[in-house]
C-alpha positions in Angstrom: -2.8 -31.4 -0.6 -0.9 -31.5 -3.4 -1.3 -35.2 -4.2 -5.4 -34.5 -3.9 -4.6 -31.8 -6.7 -2.3 -34.3 -8.7 -4.9 -36.5 -8.6 -7.9 -34.2 -10.3 -6.1 -33.6 -13.3 -6.4 -37.1 -14.3 -10.3 -36.6 -14.3 -10.1 -34.6 -18.3 -8.5 -37.5 -19.7 -11.8 -39.1 -21.0 -12.2 -41.5 -23.8 -13.3 -39.9 -27.3 -16.5 -39.9 -29.0 -15.6 -42.0 -31.6 -17.5 -43.9 -34.4 -16.7 -47.6 -34.2 -13.3 -48.4 -35.9 -12.5 -44.8 -35.0 -10.8 -45.2 -31.4 -7.2 -45.0 -32.8 -7.3 -41.4 -35.1 -9.9 -40.0 -32.1 -7.1 -41.3 -29.3 -4.3 -39.3 -31.2 -6.7 -35.9 -31.8 -6.7 -35.7 -27.9 -2.9 -35.2 -27.5 -3.7 -31.5 -26.6 -5.0 -33.2 -23.8 -2.5 -35.1 -23.0 0.1 -32.3 -23.2 -1.5 -30.0 -21.0 -1.6 -33.1 -18.6 1.8 -34.2 -19.0 2.9 -29.9 -18.3 0.7 -29.6 -15.1 1.6 -33.0 -13.9 5.5 -32.4 -14.1 4.8 -28.7 -12.7 3.1 -30.0 -10.0 5.4 -33.4 -9.1 8.2 -30.2 -9.0 6.1 -28.1 -6.9 5.6 -31.0 -4.7 9.8 -31.6 -4.5 10.1 -27.8 -4.0 7.8 -27.4 -0.7 9.1 -30.6 0.8 12.5 -29.3 0.5 11.4 -26.1 1.5 10.1 -27.1 5.0 13.2 -29.6 5.7 15.0 -26.1 5.9 12.2 -24.1 8.3 12.7 -24.2 11.9 9.5 -22.7 12.9 6.5 -20.6 11.3 5.4 -17.3 12.0 2.0 -15.9 11.0 3.3 -14.6 7.8 4.4 -17.9 6.7 1.5 -19.8 7.6 -0.5 -16.5 5.1 2.3 -17.0 2.2 1.9 -20.9 2.8 -1.6 -20.3 2.3 -1.9 -18.4 -0.7 0.7 -21.1 -2.4 -1.7 -24.0 -1.6 -4.2 -21.4 -3.1 -2.7 -21.0 -6.5 -1.6 -24.6 -6.8 -4.9 -25.8 -6.4 -6.1 -23.9 -9.4 -4.2 -25.7 -11.6 -6.5 -28.4 -12.7 -9.2 -25.9 -13.9 -6.9 -24.1 -16.3 -5.5 -27.7 -17.4 -9.5 -28.9 -18.2 -9.9 -25.6 -20.0 -7.2 -26.7 -22.7 -8.4 -30.1 -22.9 -11.7 -28.4 -23.7 -10.8 -26.2 -26.2 -8.8 -28.9 -27.8 -11.7 -30.8 -28.6 -13.6 -28.2 -30.1 -11.0 -27.3 -32.3 -11.7 -23.6 -32.3 -8.0 -21.4 -32.3 -9.4 -18.6 -30.7 -10.5 -20.1 -27.7 -7.3 -22.1 -27.0 -5.9 -19.1 -27.5 -7.7 -18.0 -24.5 -7.3 -21.4 -23.2 -3.3 -20.6 -23.2 -3.4 -17.5 -22.2 -5.6 -18.6 -19.0 -2.8 -21.2 -17.9 0.0 -18.5 -18.6 -2.0 -16.2 -15.7 -2.3 -19.1 -13.2 1.6 -20.3 -13.6 2.5 -16.7 -13.2 0.4 -16.5 -9.9 1.6 -19.2 -8.8 5.4 -18.6 -9.6 4.6 -15.0 -7.5 3.0 -17.3 -5.2 6.4 -18.8 -4.6 8.3 -15.1 -4.8 6.1 -14.0 -1.8 7.2 -17.2 0.2 11.0 -17.1 -0.6 10.6 -13.5 -0.1 9.0 -14.1 3.9 11.7 -15.9 4.6 14.9 -13.9 3.1 13.3 -11.0 5.4 13.3 -13.7 8.5 15.8 -16.2 9.0 15.7 -16.6 12.4 13.0 -18.8 11.0 14.9 -21.6 8.9 17.7 -23.8 10.8 21.0 -22.9 12.0 22.7 -25.0 9.0 20.9 -23.2 6.3 22.5 -20.3 5.1 21.0 -16.8 5.9 21.2 -16.0 2.3 19.7 -19.4 1.0 16.5 -18.2 0.2 16.9 -14.6 -1.0 18.8 -16.7 -4.2 15.4 -18.4 -4.9 13.5 -15.5 -5.4 15.0 -15.0 -8.7 13.6 -18.6 -10.2 9.9 -17.5 -9.1 10.8 -13.9 -10.8 11.7 -15.9 -13.5 8.7 -18.1 -13.8 6.7 -15.2 -13.5 8.1 -13.3 -16.4 8.3 -16.7 -18.8 4.8 -17.7 -17.8 3.1 -14.8 -19.4 5.8 -14.7 -22.4 4.3 -17.9 -23.6 0.6 -16.8 -22.7 1.6 -13.9 -24.9 2.9 -16.2 -27.7 0.2 -18.3 -27.9 -2.1 -15.3 -28.4 0.1 -13.6 -30.8 1.8 -16.7 -32.8 0.3 -20.3 -31.8 -1.0 -22.0 -28.9 1.2 -24.6 -29.8 4.0 -22.3 -28.9 2.7 -21.8 -26.0 1.9 -25.3 -24.9 5.4 -26.1 -25.5 6.8 -23.5 -23.4 4.5 -24.7 -20.6 5.4 -28.2 -21.0 9.5 -27.2 -21.0 9.4 -24.8 -17.8 8.9 -27.7 -15.1 11.9 -29.2 -16.8 13.7 -25.8 -15.8 12.0 -26.0 -12.3 13.0 -29.6 -11.8 16.9 -29.2 -13.0 17.1 -26.5 -10.6 15.2 -27.2 -7.6 16.4 -27.1 -4.4 14.2 -30.9 -4.1 16.9 -32.4 -6.0 19.9 -31.4 -3.5 18.5 -33.5 -0.4 21.8 -34.7 0.8 22.1 -34.6 4.4 25.4 -35.9 4.7 26.4 -32.7 2.4 24.3 -30.7 4.0 26.7 -29.0 6.4 29.9 -28.4 4.2 27.5 -26.9 1.7 26.6 -24.7 4.6 29.9 -23.8 6.0 31.3 -23.1 2.3 28.5 -20.4 2.2 28.5 -19.1 5.9 26.5 -20.4 8.1 25.1 -18.8 11.4 26.3 -21.1 13.7 25.9 -19.2 16.8 22.3 -18.5 15.8 19.6 -18.0 18.8 16.1 -19.1 18.0 15.6 -15.4 18.2 17.8 -14.6 15.6 20.3 -13.1 17.6 
C-alpha cells in the first residue's frame, strides 16, 4: 500500500502550461511542486522503513494493534492530498491559498505522527506481542519521536501561516531527514540484535503469554 501511495505523488508532476520557448522558465516556476514532492516522497520512504522495521520486532498481532496499524495506513494514504494542494496553489501564486495549503499539510503530518504514537503506545503496553529478543521498553522509547513529530509539524504549519509558506516547506523537508537519522529502520543488523538487546536487558525467559 505504501508503494501505491508513493506512486500517486508523481501524478502532480505535470508539464507546465507555457508558450513556445518558455519551457525552461515554466519548469523552474514549478519548484514548489518539486519541493512538496521531495518532502512527501522522503517522508513516505522513511515511514516504509519504520513500518517494516517495526514488524520485524512483532511476534503476533492482536485486534488493538490491527486497528492501530489501520489508523496509521489511513493517515498515510492522505499524504498525496495535501501534496497536490500545495502543488496546485503554488501554480496560482496566491499567498493566502499557499498559507492554507501548508497548514493542511502540517495537520496531515501531525495526524500521521499521532497515529504512530498510538501504534507505539499499544506495543509499549503489550510487550508480549513483540519477539523475545526485543527489549520490553523498546517501543516505549519510540513514543517521544512520534510526539516530537506532532509538535514540529504543527509548529511548521503555524510558521507557514504567520511568517511565510516557504518556511513551513523547508521544515517539511527537514523533518523526514530527522526521522531518517533517528529511524529504527536504519539499525537492521541481525548479528547485533541479540547483543544490543542483552545490553538493555531482554526477556530471555518470556513465555508467549508475556509471563
